[in-house]
FINUSE-354916 format. One record per atom (N, C-alpha, C, O): residue number from 1; x, y, z. Coordinates in Angstrom, 1 decimal, decimal comma, padded with zeros to 4 digits. Last residue first. Layout:
residues N
ATOM / NUM / X / Y / Z $
...
This chain:
residues 129
ATOM / 129 / 002,5 / 072,4 / -054,4 $
ATOM / 129 / 001,3 / 071,8 / -053,9 $
ATOM / 129 / 000,9 / 070,5 / -054,5 $
ATOM / 129 / -000,1 / 069,8 / -054,2 $
ATOM / 128 / 004,8 / 074,5 / -053,9 $
ATOM / 128 / 004,7 / 073,1 / -054,3 $
ATOM / 128 / 003,5 / 072,5 / -053,7 $
ATOM / 128 / 003,6 / 072,1 / -052,5 $
ATOM / 127 / 004,9 / 077,1 / -052,8 $
ATOM / 127 / 004,5 / 076,9 / -054,2 $
ATOM / 127 / 004,4 / 075,5 / -054,7 $
ATOM / 127 / 004,0 / 075,3 / -055,8 $
ATOM / 126 / 007,4 / 076,1 / -050,6 $
ATOM / 126 / 006,5 / 077,2 / -051,1 $
ATOM / 126 / 006,2 / 077,0 / -052,5 $
ATOM / 126 / 007,1 / 076,7 / -053,4 $
ATOM / 125 / 009,1 / 074,4 / -049,3 $
ATOM / 125 / 008,1 / 073,8 / -050,2 $
ATOM / 125 / 007,1 / 074,9 / -050,7 $
ATOM / 125 / 006,0 / 074,5 / -051,2 $
ATOM / 124 / 010,8 / 075,3 / -047,3 $
ATOM / 124 / 011,3 / 075,3 / -048,7 $
ATOM / 124 / 010,3 / 074,7 / -049,7 $
ATOM / 124 / 010,7 / 074,5 / -050,8 $
ATOM / 123 / 009,7 / 075,5 / -044,9 $
ATOM / 123 / 010,3 / 074,2 / -045,2 $
ATOM / 123 / 011,0 / 074,2 / -046,5 $
ATOM / 123 / 011,6 / 073,2 / -046,9 $
ATOM / 122 / 008,3 / 077,7 / -044,1 $
ATOM / 122 / 009,8 / 077,8 / -044,0 $
ATOM / 122 / 010,5 / 076,5 / -044,4 $
ATOM / 122 / 011,7 / 076,4 / -044,2 $
ATOM / 121 / 005,6 / 079,3 / -045,0 $
ATOM / 121 / 006,1 / 077,9 / -045,1 $
ATOM / 121 / 007,7 / 078,1 / -045,2 $
ATOM / 121 / 008,2 / 078,6 / -046,1 $
ATOM / 120 / 004,3 / 081,5 / -042,5 $
ATOM / 120 / 005,0 / 081,2 / -043,7 $
ATOM / 120 / 005,4 / 079,8 / -043,7 $
ATOM / 120 / 005,7 / 079,2 / -042,7 $
ATOM / 119 / 001,1 / 081,2 / -040,8 $
ATOM / 119 / 002,5 / 081,3 / -040,8 $
ATOM / 119 / 003,1 / 081,0 / -042,2 $
ATOM / 119 / 002,5 / 080,3 / -043,0 $
ATOM / 118 / -001,6 / 082,7 / -040,2 $
ATOM / 118 / -001,2 / 081,8 / -041,2 $
ATOM / 118 / 000,3 / 082,0 / -041,5 $
ATOM / 118 / 000,7 / 082,8 / -042,3 $
ATOM / 117 / -003,4 / 083,3 / -037,2 $
ATOM / 117 / -002,2 / 083,5 / -038,0 $
ATOM / 117 / -002,1 / 082,4 / -039,0 $
ATOM / 117 / -002,4 / 081,2 / -038,8 $
ATOM / 116 / -006,1 / 085,0 / -035,7 $
ATOM / 116 / -005,6 / 083,8 / -036,4 $
ATOM / 116 / -004,4 / 084,2 / -037,2 $
ATOM / 116 / -004,4 / 085,2 / -037,9 $
ATOM / 115 / -007,9 / 086,0 / -032,7 $
ATOM / 115 / -006,9 / 086,3 / -033,8 $
ATOM / 115 / -006,5 / 085,0 / -034,5 $
ATOM / 115 / -006,6 / 083,9 / -033,8 $
ATOM / 114 / -010,5 / 086,5 / -031,2 $
ATOM / 114 / -010,1 / 085,3 / -031,9 $
ATOM / 114 / -009,1 / 085,6 / -033,0 $
ATOM / 114 / -009,5 / 085,5 / -034,2 $
ATOM / 113 / -010,8 / 089,1 / -030,3 $
ATOM / 113 / -011,0 / 088,0 / -029,3 $
ATOM / 113 / -010,4 / 086,7 / -029,9 $
ATOM / 113 / -009,8 / 085,9 / -029,2 $
ATOM / 112 / -008,4 / 091,0 / -032,1 $
ATOM / 112 / -009,7 / 090,6 / -031,7 $
ATOM / 112 / -009,7 / 089,5 / -030,7 $
ATOM / 112 / -008,6 / 089,1 / -030,2 $
ATOM / 111 / -006,0 / 091,8 / -033,1 $
ATOM / 111 / -006,3 / 092,3 / -031,8 $
ATOM / 111 / -007,8 / 091,9 / -031,3 $
ATOM / 111 / -008,3 / 092,4 / -030,3 $
ATOM / 110 / -005,7 / 090,5 / -035,6 $
ATOM / 110 / -004,7 / 090,3 / -034,5 $
ATOM / 110 / -005,1 / 090,8 / -033,2 $
ATOM / 110 / -004,6 / 090,3 / -032,2 $
ATOM / 109 / -007,1 / 089,7 / -038,0 $
ATOM / 109 / -007,8 / 090,3 / -036,8 $
ATOM / 109 / -006,9 / 090,1 / -035,5 $
ATOM / 109 / -007,4 / 089,6 / -034,5 $
ATOM / 108 / -004,6 / 087,6 / -039,1 $
ATOM / 108 / -005,9 / 088,1 / -039,3 $
ATOM / 108 / -006,5 / 088,5 / -038,0 $
ATOM / 108 / -006,5 / 087,8 / -037,0 $
ATOM / 107 / -001,5 / 087,7 / -040,5 $
ATOM / 107 / -002,1 / 087,8 / -039,2 $
ATOM / 107 / -003,5 / 088,4 / -039,4 $
ATOM / 107 / -003,6 / 089,5 / -039,9 $
ATOM / 106 / 000,6 / 085,8 / -042,6 $
ATOM / 106 / -000,6 / 086,7 / -042,6 $
ATOM / 106 / -001,2 / 086,6 / -041,2 $
ATOM / 106 / -001,5 / 085,5 / -040,7 $
ATOM / 105 / 004,2 / 085,9 / -043,1 $
ATOM / 105 / 002,9 / 085,2 / -042,8 $
ATOM / 105 / 001,8 / 086,3 / -042,8 $
ATOM / 105 / 002,0 / 087,4 / -043,1 $
ATOM / 104 / 007,3 / 085,5 / -044,5 $
ATOM / 104 / 006,2 / 086,4 / -044,3 $
ATOM / 104 / 004,9 / 085,6 / -044,1 $
ATOM / 104 / 004,6 / 084,7 / -044,9 $
ATOM / 103 / 010,8 / 085,4 / -044,6 $
ATOM / 103 / 009,6 / 084,7 / -044,2 $
ATOM / 103 / 008,5 / 085,7 / -043,9 $
ATOM / 103 / 008,7 / 086,6 / -043,0 $
ATOM / 102 / 011,9 / 087,5 / -047,4 $
ATOM / 102 / 012,0 / 087,0 / -046,0 $
ATOM / 102 / 010,7 / 086,3 / -045,6 $
ATOM / 102 / 009,7 / 086,5 / -046,3 $
ATOM / 101 / 011,0 / 088,1 / -050,0 $
ATOM / 101 / 012,4 / 087,5 / -049,8 $
ATOM / 101 / 012,6 / 087,0 / -048,4 $
ATOM / 101 / 013,4 / 086,1 / -048,2 $
ATOM / 100 / 007,7 / 087,0 / -051,0 $
ATOM / 100 / 008,6 / 087,9 / -050,3 $
ATOM / 100 / 010,0 / 087,3 / -050,0 $
ATOM / 100 / 010,0 / 086,0 / -049,8 $
ATOM / 99 / 006,0 / 085,1 / -051,9 $
ATOM / 99 / 006,9 / 085,7 / -052,9 $
ATOM / 99 / 007,9 / 086,7 / -052,2 $
ATOM / 99 / 008,8 / 087,2 / -052,9 $
ATOM / 98 / 004,3 / 084,5 / -049,9 $
ATOM / 98 / 005,2 / 083,5 / -050,3 $
ATOM / 98 / 006,3 / 084,0 / -051,2 $
ATOM / 98 / 007,4 / 083,5 / -051,3 $
ATOM / 97 / 002,7 / 086,8 / -049,8 $
ATOM / 97 / 003,6 / 086,5 / -048,7 $
ATOM / 97 / 004,6 / 085,5 / -049,1 $
ATOM / 97 / 005,8 / 085,7 / -048,7 $
ATOM / 96 / 001,3 / 086,5 / -052,3 $
ATOM / 96 / 002,1 / 087,7 / -052,0 $
ATOM / 96 / 003,2 / 087,4 / -050,9 $
ATOM / 96 / 004,3 / 087,7 / -051,1 $
ATOM / 95 / -000,2 / 084,2 / -051,7 $
ATOM / 95 / 000,8 / 084,2 / -052,8 $
ATOM / 95 / 001,8 / 085,3 / -052,6 $
ATOM / 95 / 003,0 / 085,2 / -052,8 $
ATOM / 94 / -001,7 / 085,1 / -049,5 $
ATOM / 94 / -000,8 / 084,0 / -049,3 $
ATOM / 94 / 000,2 / 084,0 / -050,4 $
ATOM / 94 / 001,4 / 083,8 / -050,1 $
ATOM / 93 / -003,2 / 087,1 / -050,8 $
ATOM / 93 / -002,3 / 087,5 / -049,7 $
ATOM / 93 / -001,3 / 086,4 / -049,5 $
ATOM / 93 / -000,1 / 086,6 / -049,3 $
ATOM / 92 / -004,6 / 085,5 / -052,6 $
ATOM / 92 / -003,7 / 086,5 / -053,1 $
ATOM / 92 / -002,7 / 087,0 / -052,1 $
ATOM / 92 / -001,5 / 087,2 / -052,3 $
ATOM / 91 / -006,2 / 084,1 / -050,7 $
ATOM / 91 / -005,3 / 083,4 / -051,7 $
ATOM / 91 / -004,3 / 084,3 / -052,2 $
ATOM / 91 / -003,1 / 083,9 / -052,3 $
ATOM / 90 / -007,8 / 086,2 / -049,6 $
ATOM / 90 / -006,8 / 085,5 / -048,8 $
ATOM / 90 / -005,8 / 084,8 / -049,7 $
ATOM / 90 / -004,6 / 084,7 / -049,4 $
ATOM / 89 / -008,2 / 089,0 / -051,7 $
ATOM / 89 / -008,5 / 087,6 / -051,4 $
ATOM / 89 / -007,4 / 087,0 / -050,6 $
ATOM / 89 / -006,3 / 087,3 / -050,8 $
ATOM / 88 / -008,2 / 092,3 / -050,5 $
ATOM / 88 / -007,5 / 091,2 / -051,2 $
ATOM / 88 / -008,2 / 089,9 / -050,8 $
ATOM / 88 / -008,7 / 089,7 / -049,7 $
ATOM / 87 / -008,6 / 095,8 / -050,4 $
ATOM / 87 / -009,2 / 094,5 / -050,2 $
ATOM / 87 / -008,5 / 093,4 / -051,1 $
ATOM / 87 / -008,2 / 093,7 / -052,2 $
ATOM / 86 / -006,7 / 098,3 / -048,7 $
ATOM / 86 / -007,1 / 097,6 / -050,0 $
ATOM / 86 / -007,8 / 096,3 / -049,6 $
ATOM / 86 / -007,5 / 095,8 / -048,5 $
ATOM / 85 / -006,6 / 101,4 / -047,1 $
ATOM / 85 / -006,5 / 100,0 / -047,1 $
ATOM / 85 / -007,0 / 099,5 / -048,5 $
ATOM / 85 / -007,5 / 100,3 / -049,3 $
ATOM / 84 / -005,6 / 104,4 / -045,3 $
ATOM / 84 / -006,0 / 103,7 / -046,5 $
ATOM / 84 / -005,9 / 102,2 / -046,3 $
ATOM / 84 / -005,1 / 101,7 / -045,5 $
ATOM / 83 / -006,7 / 106,8 / -043,4 $
ATOM / 83 / -006,1 / 105,5 / -043,2 $
ATOM / 83 / -006,6 / 104,6 / -044,4 $
ATOM / 83 / -007,7 / 104,2 / -044,5 $
ATOM / 82 / -006,0 / 110,3 / -043,1 $
ATOM / 82 / -006,6 / 109,2 / -043,9 $
ATOM / 82 / -005,9 / 107,9 / -043,6 $
ATOM / 82 / -004,7 / 107,8 / -043,5 $
ATOM / 81 / -006,4 / 112,3 / -040,2 $
ATOM / 81 / -005,5 / 111,5 / -041,1 $
ATOM / 81 / -006,3 / 110,5 / -041,8 $
ATOM / 81 / -007,2 / 109,8 / -041,2 $
ATOM / 80 / -007,7 / 113,5 / -038,1 $
ATOM / 80 / -007,8 / 114,1 / -039,5 $
ATOM / 80 / -006,9 / 113,4 / -040,5 $
ATOM / 80 / -006,6 / 114,0 / -041,5 $
ATOM / 79 / -007,3 / 111,9 / -035,8 $
ATOM / 79 / -008,6 / 112,1 / -036,3 $
ATOM / 79 / -008,6 / 112,6 / -037,8 $
ATOM / 79 / -009,5 / 112,2 / -038,6 $
ATOM / 78 / -005,1 / 109,2 / -035,6 $
ATOM / 78 / -005,1 / 110,7 / -035,6 $
ATOM / 78 / -006,4 / 111,1 / -036,4 $
ATOM / 78 / -006,6 / 110,7 / -037,6 $
ATOM / 77 / -004,9 / 106,4 / -033,5 $
ATOM / 77 / -005,5 / 107,1 / -034,7 $
ATOM / 77 / -005,5 / 108,6 / -034,5 $
ATOM / 77 / -005,7 / 109,1 / -033,4 $
ATOM / 76 / -003,2 / 104,3 / -032,2 $
ATOM / 76 / -003,2 / 105,7 / -032,1 $
ATOM / 76 / -003,7 / 106,5 / -033,3 $
ATOM / 76 / -002,9 / 107,1 / -033,9 $
ATOM / 75 / -003,3 / 101,6 / -032,2 $
ATOM / 75 / -002,1 / 102,1 / -032,7 $
ATOM / 75 / -002,1 / 103,6 / -032,6 $
ATOM / 75 / -001,0 / 104,2 / -032,8 $
ATOM / 74 / -005,9 / 101,2 / -031,3 $
ATOM / 74 / -004,8 / 100,8 / -030,4 $
ATOM / 74 / -003,5 / 101,4 / -030,9 $
ATOM / 74 / -002,7 / 101,8 / -030,1 $
ATOM / 73 / -007,2 / 102,1 / -033,7 $
ATOM / 73 / -007,4 / 102,8 / -032,4 $
ATOM / 73 / -006,3 / 102,5 / -031,5 $
ATOM / 73 / -005,8 / 103,4 / -030,8 $
ATOM / 72 / -006,5 / 100,1 / -035,5 $
ATOM / 72 / -006,0 / 101,5 / -035,7 $
ATOM / 72 / -006,1 / 102,3 / -034,4 $
ATOM / 72 / -005,3 / 103,1 / -034,1 $
ATOM / 71 / -007,9 / 097,9 / -034,4 $
ATOM / 71 / -006,4 / 097,9 / -034,6 $
ATOM / 71 / -005,9 / 099,3 / -034,7 $
ATOM / 71 / -004,9 / 099,6 / -034,0 $
ATOM / 70 / -010,5 / 098,8 / -034,7 $
ATOM / 70 / -010,0 / 098,5 / -033,4 $
ATOM / 70 / -008,5 / 098,5 / -033,4 $
ATOM / 70 / -007,8 / 099,0 / -032,5 $
ATOM / 69 / -010,7 / 099,0 / -037,5 $
ATOM / 69 / -010,8 / 100,3 / -036,7 $
ATOM / 69 / -010,2 / 100,0 / -035,3 $
ATOM / 69 / -009,6 / 100,9 / -034,7 $
ATOM / 68 / -010,6 / 096,3 / -038,2 $
ATOM / 68 / -009,5 / 097,3 / -038,7 $
ATOM / 68 / -009,5 / 098,5 / -037,8 $
ATOM / 68 / -008,5 / 099,0 / -037,4 $
ATOM / 67 / -013,0 / 095,5 / -037,0 $
ATOM / 67 / -011,7 / 094,9 / -036,6 $
ATOM / 67 / -010,5 / 095,8 / -037,0 $
ATOM / 67 / -009,5 / 095,9 / -036,3 $
ATOM / 66 / -014,9 / 097,0 / -038,4 $
ATOM / 66 / -014,7 / 097,1 / -037,0 $
ATOM / 66 / -013,4 / 096,6 / -036,5 $
ATOM / 66 / -012,8 / 097,2 / -035,6 $
ATOM / 65 / -014,4 / 096,2 / -041,2 $
ATOM / 65 / -014,1 / 097,5 / -040,8 $
ATOM / 65 / -014,0 / 097,6 / -039,2 $
ATOM / 65 / -013,0 / 098,3 / -038,8 $
ATOM / 64 / -013,1 / 092,8 / -041,3 $
ATOM / 64 / -014,1 / 093,8 / -041,5 $
ATOM / 64 / -013,6 / 095,2 / -041,0 $
ATOM / 64 / -012,6 / 095,3 / -040,4 $
ATOM / 63 / -011,0 / 091,1 / -041,1 $
ATOM / 63 / -012,3 / 090,5 / -041,6 $
ATOM / 63 / -013,4 / 091,6 / -041,8 $
ATOM / 63 / -014,4 / 091,3 / -042,4 $
ATOM / 62 / -007,7 / 092,1 / -042,0 $
ATOM / 62 / -008,9 / 092,2 / -041,1 $
ATOM / 62 / -010,1 / 091,7 / -041,8 $
ATOM / 62 / -010,3 / 091,9 / -043,0 $
ATOM / 61 / -004,2 / 091,7 / -041,7 $
ATOM / 61 / -005,4 / 091,6 / -042,5 $
ATOM / 61 / -006,6 / 091,6 / -041,5 $
ATOM / 61 / -006,5 / 091,1 / -040,4 $
ATOM / 60 / -000,8 / 092,3 / -042,0 $
ATOM / 60 / -002,0 / 092,5 / -041,1 $
ATOM / 60 / -003,2 / 092,5 / -042,0 $
ATOM / 60 / -003,3 / 093,3 / -043,0 $
ATOM / 59 / 001,8 / 090,2 / -042,5 $
ATOM / 59 / 000,9 / 091,0 / -043,2 $
ATOM / 59 / -000,3 / 091,1 / -042,3 $
ATOM / 59 / -000,9 / 090,1 / -041,9 $
ATOM / 58 / 004,8 / 089,9 / -040,7 $
ATOM / 58 / 003,3 / 089,6 / -040,7 $
ATOM / 58 / 002,5 / 090,6 / -041,5 $
ATOM / 58 / 002,5 / 091,8 / -041,1 $
ATOM / 57 / 007,9 / 088,6 / -040,9 $
ATOM / 57 / 007,1 / 089,7 / -041,2 $
ATOM / 57 / 005,7 / 089,2 / -041,3 $
ATOM / 57 / 005,4 / 088,2 / -041,9 $
ATOM / 56 / 009,9 / 087,1 / -038,4 $
ATOM / 56 / 008,9 / 086,9 / -039,4 $
ATOM / 56 / 008,1 / 088,2 / -039,7 $
ATOM / 56 / 007,7 / 088,9 / -038,7 $
ATOM / 55 / 011,5 / 087,5 / -036,2 $
ATOM / 55 / 012,2 / 087,2 / -037,5 $
ATOM / 55 / 011,2 / 087,0 / -038,7 $
ATOM / 55 / 011,6 / 086,6 / -039,8 $
ATOM / 54 / 009,7 / 088,0 / -034,1 $
ATOM / 54 / 010,5 / 086,7 / -034,2 $
ATOM / 54 / 011,1 / 086,4 / -035,5 $
ATOM / 54 / 011,2 / 085,3 / -035,9 $
ATOM / 53 / 007,8 / 090,1 / -036,0 $
ATOM / 53 / 007,9 / 089,5 / -034,7 $
ATOM / 53 / 008,7 / 088,2 / -034,9 $
ATOM / 53 / 008,3 / 087,3 / -035,8 $
ATOM / 52 / 006,8 / 093,1 / -037,7 $
ATOM / 52 / 007,8 / 092,0 / -037,6 $
ATOM / 52 / 007,8 / 091,5 / -036,1 $
ATOM / 52 / 007,8 / 092,2 / -035,2 $
ATOM / 51 / 004,1 / 094,0 / -039,7 $
ATOM / 51 / 004,7 / 094,0 / -038,5 $
ATOM / 51 / 005,7 / 092,9 / -038,4 $
ATOM / 51 / 005,5 / 091,9 / -039,0 $
ATOM / 50 / 003,0 / 095,8 / -042,7 $
ATOM / 50 / 003,5 / 094,6 / -042,0 $
ATOM / 50 / 004,1 / 094,9 / -040,6 $
ATOM / 50 / 004,5 / 096,1 / -040,4 $
ATOM / 49 / 000,9 / 097,0 / -045,1 $
ATOM / 49 / 001,4 / 097,2 / -043,8 $
ATOM / 49 / 001,8 / 095,8 / -043,2 $
ATOM / 49 / 001,0 / 094,9 / -043,2 $
ATOM / 48 / 001,7 / 097,4 / -048,5 $
ATOM / 48 / 000,9 / 096,7 / -047,5 $
ATOM / 48 / 001,7 / 096,8 / -046,2 $
ATOM / 48 / 002,9 / 096,7 / -046,1 $
ATOM / 47 / 002,2 / 100,7 / -049,8 $
ATOM / 47 / 002,7 / 099,4 / -049,5 $
ATOM / 47 / 001,9 / 098,7 / -048,4 $
ATOM / 47 / 001,3 / 099,4 / -047,6 $
ATOM / 46 / 001,7 / 103,3 / -051,0 $
ATOM / 46 / 000,7 / 102,4 / -050,6 $
ATOM / 46 / 001,2 / 100,9 / -050,5 $
ATOM / 46 / 000,6 / 100,0 / -051,2 $
ATOM / 45 / 003,7 / 105,1 / -051,3 $
ATOM / 45 / 003,6 / 104,1 / -052,4 $
ATOM / 45 / 002,5 / 103,1 / -052,1 $
ATOM / 45 / 002,4 / 102,1 / -052,9 $
ATOM / 44 / 003,7 / 106,6 / -049,1 $
ATOM / 44 / 003,2 / 107,3 / -050,3 $
ATOM / 44 / 003,0 / 106,3 / -051,4 $
ATOM / 44 / 002,3 / 106,6 / -052,4 $
ATOM / 43 / 002,6 / 104,5 / -046,3 $
ATOM / 43 / 003,5 / 105,2 / -047,1 $
ATOM / 43 / 002,9 / 105,8 / -048,4 $
ATOM / 43 / 001,8 / 105,5 / -048,7 $
ATOM / 42 / 000,4 / 101,6 / -046,3 $
ATOM / 42 / 001,3 / 102,6 / -045,6 $
ATOM / 42 / 002,2 / 103,3 / -046,6 $
ATOM / 42 / 002,5 / 102,7 / -047,7 $
ATOM / 41 / -002,7 / 100,0 / -045,8 $
ATOM / 41 / -001,6 / 100,4 / -046,7 $
ATOM / 41 / -000,8 / 101,5 / -046,0 $
ATOM / 41 / -001,4 / 102,3 / -045,2 $
ATOM / 40 / -004,3 / 097,1 / -044,5 $
ATOM / 40 / -003,8 / 098,5 / -044,4 $
ATOM / 40 / -002,7 / 098,8 / -045,3 $
ATOM / 40 / -001,8 / 097,9 / -045,6 $
ATOM / 39 / -006,6 / 095,1 / -045,9 $
ATOM / 39 / -005,2 / 095,1 / -045,6 $
ATOM / 39 / -004,8 / 096,6 / -045,6 $
ATOM / 39 / -004,9 / 097,3 / -046,6 $
ATOM / 38 / -009,5 / 093,1 / -045,5 $
ATOM / 38 / -008,9 / 094,4 / -045,6 $
ATOM / 38 / -007,5 / 094,4 / -045,2 $
ATOM / 38 / -007,1 / 093,8 / -044,2 $
ATOM / 37 / -010,4 / 090,2 / -047,5 $
ATOM / 37 / -009,9 / 090,8 / -046,3 $
ATOM / 37 / -009,4 / 092,2 / -046,5 $
ATOM / 37 / -008,9 / 092,6 / -047,6 $
ATOM / 36 / -012,5 / 087,7 / -048,6 $
ATOM / 36 / -012,0 / 089,0 / -048,9 $
ATOM / 36 / -011,6 / 089,7 / -047,5 $
ATOM / 36 / -012,3 / 089,7 / -046,6 $
ATOM / 35 / -011,8 / 084,2 / -048,7 $
ATOM / 35 / -012,3 / 085,4 / -048,1 $
ATOM / 35 / -011,7 / 086,6 / -048,6 $
ATOM / 35 / -010,5 / 086,7 / -049,0 $
ATOM / 34 / -010,5 / 081,9 / -049,6 $
ATOM / 34 / -011,7 / 082,4 / -050,4 $
ATOM / 34 / -012,3 / 083,7 / -049,8 $
ATOM / 34 / -013,2 / 084,3 / -050,4 $
ATOM / 33 / -008,5 / 081,3 / -047,8 $
ATOM / 33 / -008,1 / 081,6 / -049,2 $
ATOM / 33 / -009,3 / 082,2 / -050,0 $
ATOM / 33 / -009,0 / 083,0 / -050,9 $
ATOM / 32 / -010,0 / 080,9 / -045,4 $
ATOM / 32 / -009,0 / 082,0 / -045,6 $
ATOM / 32 / -008,8 / 082,3 / -047,0 $
ATOM / 32 / -008,8 / 083,5 / -047,4 $
ATOM / 31 / -011,3 / 078,5 / -046,1 $
ATOM / 31 / -012,1 / 079,7 / -045,8 $
ATOM / 31 / -011,2 / 081,0 / -045,9 $
ATOM / 31 / -011,6 / 082,0 / -046,5 $
ATOM / 30 / -009,1 / 076,8 / -046,3 $
ATOM / 30 / -010,0 / 077,1 / -047,5 $
ATOM / 30 / -010,8 / 078,3 / -047,3 $
ATOM / 30 / -010,9 / 079,1 / -048,3 $
ATOM / 29 / -008,2 / 076,9 / -043,7 $
ATOM / 29 / -007,3 / 077,4 / -044,8 $
ATOM / 29 / -008,1 / 077,7 / -046,0 $
ATOM / 29 / -007,9 / 078,7 / -046,7 $
ATOM / 28 / -010,4 / 075,7 / -042,4 $
ATOM / 28 / -009,9 / 077,0 / -042,0 $
ATOM / 28 / -009,1 / 077,6 / -043,1 $
ATOM / 28 / -009,3 / 078,8 / -043,5 $
ATOM / 27 / -010,4 / 073,2 / -043,6 $
ATOM / 27 / -011,5 / 074,1 / -043,8 $
ATOM / 27 / -011,2 / 075,5 / -043,4 $
ATOM / 27 / -011,6 / 076,5 / -044,1 $
ATOM / 26 / -007,9 / 072,2 / -042,7 $
ATOM / 26 / -008,2 / 072,3 / -044,2 $
ATOM / 26 / -009,3 / 073,2 / -044,4 $
ATOM / 26 / -009,3 / 074,0 / -045,4 $
ATOM / 25 / -008,1 / 072,2 / -039,9 $
ATOM / 25 / -007,1 / 073,1 / -040,6 $
ATOM / 25 / -007,4 / 073,2 / -042,0 $
ATOM / 25 / -007,3 / 074,3 / -042,6 $
ATOM / 24 / -011,3 / 072,4 / -038,5 $
ATOM / 24 / -010,3 / 071,6 / -039,1 $
ATOM / 24 / -009,3 / 072,5 / -039,9 $
ATOM / 24 / -009,8 / 073,5 / -040,5 $
ATOM / 23 / -012,9 / 073,0 / -035,3 $
ATOM / 23 / -012,5 / 073,3 / -036,6 $
ATOM / 23 / -011,5 / 072,3 / -037,2 $
ATOM / 23 / -010,8 / 071,6 / -036,4 $
ATOM / 22 / -013,6 / 072,5 / -032,7 $
ATOM / 22 / -014,3 / 071,7 / -033,7 $
ATOM / 22 / -013,8 / 072,0 / -035,2 $
ATOM / 22 / -014,3 / 071,4 / -036,1 $
ATOM / 21 / -012,6 / 074,2 / -030,8 $
ATOM / 21 / -012,1 / 072,8 / -030,8 $
ATOM / 21 / -012,8 / 071,9 / -031,8 $
ATOM / 21 / -012,6 / 070,7 / -031,9 $
ATOM / 20 / -013,2 / 076,8 / -030,8 $
ATOM / 20 / -014,1 / 076,0 / -030,0 $
ATOM / 20 / -013,7 / 074,5 / -030,0 $
ATOM / 20 / -014,3 / 073,7 / -029,3 $
ATOM / 19 / -011,3 / 077,8 / -032,6 $
ATOM / 19 / -011,2 / 078,1 / -031,2 $
ATOM / 19 / -012,1 / 077,3 / -030,3 $
ATOM / 19 / -011,7 / 077,1 / -029,1 $
ATOM / 18 / -012,5 / 076,7 / -034,9 $
ATOM / 18 / -011,2 / 076,3 / -034,5 $
ATOM / 18 / -011,0 / 076,6 / -033,1 $
ATOM / 18 / -010,4 / 075,7 / -032,3 $
ATOM / 17 / -015,0 / 078,1 / -035,0 $
ATOM / 17 / -015,0 / 076,6 / -034,8 $
ATOM / 17 / -013,6 / 076,1 / -034,4 $
ATOM / 17 / -013,5 / 075,2 / -033,5 $
ATOM / 16 / -014,0 / 080,7 / -035,4 $
ATOM / 16 / -014,7 / 080,4 / -034,2 $
ATOM / 16 / -014,8 / 078,9 / -034,0 $
ATOM / 16 / -014,6 / 078,4 / -032,8 $
ATOM / 15 / -012,8 / 080,3 / -038,0 $
ATOM / 15 / -012,0 / 080,7 / -036,8 $
ATOM / 15 / -012,7 / 080,4 / -035,5 $
ATOM / 15 / -012,1 / 079,8 / -034,6 $
ATOM / 14 / -015,1 / 079,7 / -039,4 $
ATOM / 14 / -014,1 / 078,7 / -039,3 $
ATOM / 14 / -013,1 / 079,0 / -038,1 $
ATOM / 14 / -012,7 / 078,1 / -037,4 $
ATOM / 13 / -016,5 / 082,2 / -039,2 $
ATOM / 13 / -017,1 / 080,9 / -038,7 $
ATOM / 13 / -016,1 / 079,9 / -038,5 $
ATOM / 13 / -016,1 / 079,2 / -037,5 $
ATOM / 12 / -014,7 / 083,8 / -040,6 $
ATOM / 12 / -015,0 / 084,1 / -039,2 $
ATOM / 12 / -015,6 / 082,9 / -038,5 $
ATOM / 12 / -015,3 / 082,5 / -037,4 $
ATOM / 11 / -014,8 / 082,7 / -043,1 $
ATOM / 11 / -013,6 / 082,6 / -042,3 $
ATOM / 11 / -013,8 / 082,9 / -040,9 $
ATOM / 11 / -013,3 / 082,2 / -040,0 $
ATOM / 10 / -017,5 / 083,2 / -043,8 $
ATOM / 10 / -017,0 / 081,8 / -043,7 $
ATOM / 10 / -015,7 / 081,7 / -042,9 $
ATOM / 10 / -015,6 / 080,8 / -042,1 $
ATOM / 9 / -017,4 / 086,1 / -043,9 $
ATOM / 9 / -018,2 / 085,3 / -042,9 $
ATOM / 9 / -017,8 / 083,9 / -042,7 $
ATOM / 9 / -017,8 / 083,4 / -041,6 $
ATOM / 8 / -016,1 / 087,8 / -045,6 $
ATOM / 8 / -015,3 / 087,0 / -044,7 $
ATOM / 8 / -016,1 / 086,2 / -043,7 $
ATOM / 8 / -015,5 / 085,7 / -042,7 $
ATOM / 7 / -016,2 / 090,0 / -047,8 $
ATOM / 7 / -016,8 / 088,7 / -047,7 $
ATOM / 7 / -015,9 / 087,7 / -046,9 $
ATOM / 7 / -015,0 / 087,1 / -047,4 $
ATOM / 6 / -016,9 / 093,3 / -047,7 $
ATOM / 6 / -015,9 / 092,3 / -047,3 $
ATOM / 6 / -016,7 / 091,0 / -047,1 $
ATOM / 6 / -017,6 / 090,9 / -046,4 $
ATOM / 5 / -017,5 / 096,3 / -049,3 $
ATOM / 5 / -018,0 / 094,9 / -049,2 $
ATOM / 5 / -016,8 / 094,0 / -048,9 $
ATOM / 5 / -015,8 / 093,9 / -049,6 $
ATOM / 4 / -018,2 / 099,4 / -048,1 $
ATOM / 4 / -017,1 / 098,5 / -048,4 $
ATOM / 4 / -017,7 / 097,1 / -048,2 $
ATOM / 4 / -018,3 / 096,7 / -047,2 $
ATOM / 3 / -019,8 / 102,3 / -049,3 $
ATOM / 3 / -019,9 / 101,0 / -048,6 $
ATOM / 3 / -018,8 / 100,0 / -049,0 $
ATOM / 3 / -018,5 / 099,9 / -050,2 $
ATOM / 2 / -018,2 / 105,5 / -049,1 $
ATOM / 2 / -018,8 / 104,4 / -049,9 $
ATOM / 2 / -018,8 / 103,1 / -049,0 $
ATOM / 2 / -018,0 / 102,9 / -048,1 $
ATOM / 1 / -019,3 / 108,2 / -047,1 $
ATOM / 1 / -018,3 / 107,1 / -047,3 $
ATOM / 1 / -018,9 / 106,0 / -048,1 $
ATOM / 1 / -020,0 / 105,5 / -047,7 $
């Protein structure tokens, strides 16, 4: 199996700081935007995998293979099935989510000790920075 390079150490550190009460939203968001994340693909067209909760679609993203494997194990991994994923910069995931017709956010490491969500902008200010 080829080695997968995921650059998410800064994001992991910022999430830990946030949970410890020392993080700042701007640093957390900047770390998210610059991190490389694994995103599961589904279907024959390799669409990004989403879950829906409370009327919001959530793109599932992971900071590494162990976090992705934990998620897939809980979902019921089939030993001889391929589980595809792609790597994306957090910034590209945010842009993709903002372009969806329904409110879409990004959920990072959702089954880990320290999950983090980046909710959609529902104020109508998407893309206006």
